[in-house]
Legacy VTK file of the C-alpha trace (Angstrom):
# vtk DataFile Version 3.0
C-alpha trace
ASCII
DATASET POLYDATA
POINTS 227 float
18.496 10.489 -10.445
18.469 11.408 -6.786
16.614 13.364 -4.173
18.274 14.831 -1.111
18.197 12.340 1.782
16.657 15.096 3.918
14.117 16.182 1.284
10.877 17.408 2.795
7.557 16.303 1.313
5.117 18.604 -0.385
2.005 18.575 1.795
-1.462 19.116 0.418
-5.078 18.033 0.362
-7.207 16.660 -2.457
-10.939 16.177 -2.017
-10.409 16.196 1.741
-7.538 13.694 1.623
-4.314 14.851 3.266
-1.193 13.742 1.429
2.582 14.038 1.417
4.348 13.920 -1.951
8.047 13.313 -2.480
9.414 13.838 -5.974
12.762 12.824 -7.473
15.270 15.417 -8.638
14.616 14.617 -12.301
11.712 13.267 -14.347
10.074 10.422 -12.385
10.326 6.881 -13.677
6.901 6.149 -12.214
4.872 6.850 -9.117
4.069 4.942 -5.944
0.943 5.320 -3.825
1.630 4.277 -0.225
-1.294 2.932 1.816
-0.972 2.760 5.595
-2.636 0.259 7.896
-5.598 0.567 10.257
-5.062 3.299 12.829
-1.864 4.529 11.169
-1.130 7.648 9.106
0.985 8.891 6.217
3.867 10.140 8.369
4.674 6.584 9.416
5.699 5.714 5.851
7.732 8.711 4.741
10.941 6.701 5.128
9.854 4.485 2.234
8.640 7.501 0.246
12.068 9.142 0.567
13.778 5.950 -0.596
11.504 5.844 -3.639
12.290 9.472 -4.486
16.037 8.872 -4.209
15.615 6.004 -6.675
13.749 8.152 -9.190
10.159 7.304 -8.311
7.608 9.859 -7.190
5.940 8.675 -3.982
2.756 9.847 -2.322
1.514 8.758 1.096
-1.936 9.822 2.247
-4.158 9.573 5.277
-7.055 7.300 4.473
-10.383 8.764 5.532
-11.018 8.315 9.219
-7.281 8.696 9.856
-4.836 11.517 10.414
-5.693 14.854 8.836
-8.084 13.568 6.167
-11.746 14.472 6.256
-14.699 12.133 6.562
-14.947 8.467 7.413
-13.580 5.381 5.689
-16.425 3.832 3.762
-17.918 3.408 0.322
-15.326 5.540 -1.470
-12.221 3.806 -0.107
-10.995 2.498 -3.468
-12.000 5.653 -5.323
-9.795 7.591 -2.894
-6.777 5.497 -3.896
-7.476 6.243 -7.549
-7.861 9.956 -6.815
-4.495 10.075 -5.049
-2.845 8.055 -7.838
-4.087 10.706 -10.243
-1.831 13.270 -8.568
1.329 11.429 -9.606
1.366 12.484 -13.229
2.379 10.371 -16.253
4.159 7.044 -16.010
3.427 3.653 -14.458
1.604 3.632 -11.123
2.588 1.269 -8.316
0.862 0.521 -5.033
2.565 -0.342 -1.749
0.501 -1.093 1.332
0.848 -2.690 4.741
-1.751 -4.637 6.749
-5.117 -3.030 5.910
-3.181 -0.999 3.363
-1.861 -4.229 1.874
-5.443 -5.360 1.376
-6.197 -1.935 -0.107
-3.267 -2.132 -2.528
-4.473 -5.495 -3.815
-8.099 -4.386 -3.923
-7.357 -1.140 -5.771
-4.831 -2.548 -8.257
-7.235 -2.991 -11.159
-9.157 0.133 -10.129
-6.103 2.331 -10.711
-4.404 0.241 -13.402
-1.429 -0.466 -11.143
1.660 -1.806 -12.877
2.681 -3.729 -9.747
1.879 -4.115 -6.053
3.992 -4.545 -2.929
1.872 -5.954 -0.095
3.326 -6.156 3.414
1.589 -8.514 5.831
-1.677 -7.877 3.921
-4.853 -8.350 5.939
-7.499 -10.717 4.630
-11.051 -9.632 3.885
-12.517 -11.761 6.667
-9.999 -10.334 9.134
-11.001 -6.773 8.295
-14.705 -7.508 8.466
-14.202 -9.251 11.792
-12.323 -6.233 13.118
-15.106 -3.893 12.042
-17.840 -6.007 13.609
-15.954 -6.402 16.887
-15.161 -2.705 17.193
-11.451 -3.461 17.348
-10.481 -0.640 14.991
-10.211 2.876 16.351
-10.492 4.829 13.094
-13.641 6.636 11.963
-15.663 4.484 9.593
-19.046 3.906 8.045
-18.912 0.277 9.106
-21.744 -0.991 6.914
-20.484 0.763 3.784
-16.871 -0.268 4.381
-17.873 -3.865 5.006
-19.747 -3.831 1.701
-16.630 -2.591 -0.092
-14.476 -5.265 1.509
-16.956 -8.040 0.795
-17.285 -6.888 -2.800
-13.622 -7.390 -3.663
-12.213 -10.768 -4.688
-8.701 -10.507 -3.290
-7.773 -13.952 -4.622
-8.687 -12.822 -8.141
-6.699 -9.618 -7.640
-3.612 -11.635 -6.725
-4.071 -13.932 -9.723
-4.360 -10.972 -12.058
-1.120 -9.456 -10.775
0.896 -12.660 -11.094
4.602 -11.868 -11.260
3.857 -8.200 -10.575
3.043 -8.972 -6.940
5.647 -8.852 -4.177
4.567 -10.109 -0.769
6.611 -9.431 2.381
5.580 -11.121 5.617
7.139 -11.804 9.010
6.802 -15.383 10.180
6.254 -14.078 13.718
3.249 -11.941 12.760
0.553 -12.702 15.347
-2.090 -10.445 13.774
-2.090 -11.603 10.170
-0.749 -15.158 9.866
1.896 -15.619 7.202
-0.248 -18.399 5.763
-2.470 -15.691 4.263
0.392 -14.322 2.166
1.501 -17.857 1.330
-1.960 -18.609 -0.053
-1.921 -15.436 -2.181
1.537 -16.381 -3.430
0.240 -19.783 -4.538
-2.611 -18.126 -6.425
-0.463 -15.504 -8.158
1.709 -17.372 -10.646
5.229 -15.990 -10.681
4.710 -13.780 -7.647
7.417 -13.351 -5.026
6.951 -14.066 -1.325
9.701 -13.067 1.075
9.272 -14.841 4.388
11.075 -13.005 7.185
12.097 -15.164 10.171
10.707 -13.966 13.505
9.548 -10.390 13.608
6.036 -9.118 14.216
3.209 -7.366 12.413
5.143 -4.094 12.098
8.774 -5.175 11.773
8.869 -5.657 8.000
7.583 -2.183 7.099
10.719 -0.321 8.124
13.389 -2.943 7.469
15.956 -1.103 5.318
17.032 -4.122 3.269
13.444 -5.103 2.513
12.571 -1.536 1.544
15.477 -1.601 -0.903
14.211 -4.915 -2.252
10.742 -3.445 -2.772
12.098 -0.400 -4.612
14.234 -2.633 -6.857
11.144 -4.718 -7.648
9.262 -1.590 -8.702
12.145 -0.172 -10.711
12.447 -3.394 -12.709
8.865 -2.914 -13.833
9.266 0.803 -14.439
12.203 0.121 -16.721
10.197 -2.483 -18.635
7.605 0.117 -19.659
LINES 1 228
227 0 1 2 3 4 5 6 7 8 9 10 11 12 13 14 15 16 17 18 19 20 21 22 23 24 25 26 27 28 29 30 31 32 33 34 35 36 37 38 39 40 41 42 43 44 45 46 47 48 49 50 51 52 53 54 55 56 57 58 59 60 61 62 63 64 65 66 67 68 69 70 71 72 73 74 75 76 77 78 79 80 81 82 83 84 85 86 87 88 89 90 91 92 93 94 95 96 97 98 99 100 101 102 103 104 105 106 107 108 109 110 111 112 113 114 115 116 117 118 119 120 121 122 123 124 125 126 127 128 129 130 131 132 133 134 135 136 137 138 139 140 141 142 143 144 145 146 147 148 149 150 151 152 153 154 155 156 157 158 159 160 161 162 163 164 165 166 167 168 169 170 171 172 173 174 175 176 177 178 179 180 181 182 183 184 185 186 187 188 189 190 191 192 193 194 195 196 197 198 199 200 201 202 203 204 205 206 207 208 209 210 211 212 213 214 215 216 217 218 219 220 221 222 223 224 225 226
């Protein structure tokens, strides 16, 4: 089951959320929601979406509110937005893949959307995100109080435990924004989970590493085939 390497995404909006959907040539074996990091946008992750589609997985990347072409501000409905986008994928297992703030979001939304598995790349911690909001470090549009309440209301440790072996963590040892120790701690909590420690690198280097993208897709396909 393949998609053309140069396949163009189907662009659309749903409840004010701008998305890009890439579908495989045949019936999908599952669907992946791709969550970008703070200040990023869907276009930065279409390389992974295309790889998913070539492997037989539908993939949808979307601009979180306060980012890109989506309407509104990131706030109280952040996790509901992930569920709404996941609902566009159709039947089959749903997977989440997120990086940095999106990695936190993938973990936080896993139970909310009934995710079969999660790939988290250099996932931010709750305290890191709250600190960034309070300091004004983030440049996206947000309802800071409402978003902080959402972040504080999620037990990320419990989310990791619940996923167990269905959690893949990818983290660069040279990440100076989110220390690799955060992923290592989640790995310890999630029995059977996988942590790939990448020597050197930085906060963004893992996201577009071709070999690691292939590893992530293989991890998802294993779980799709087990359904």
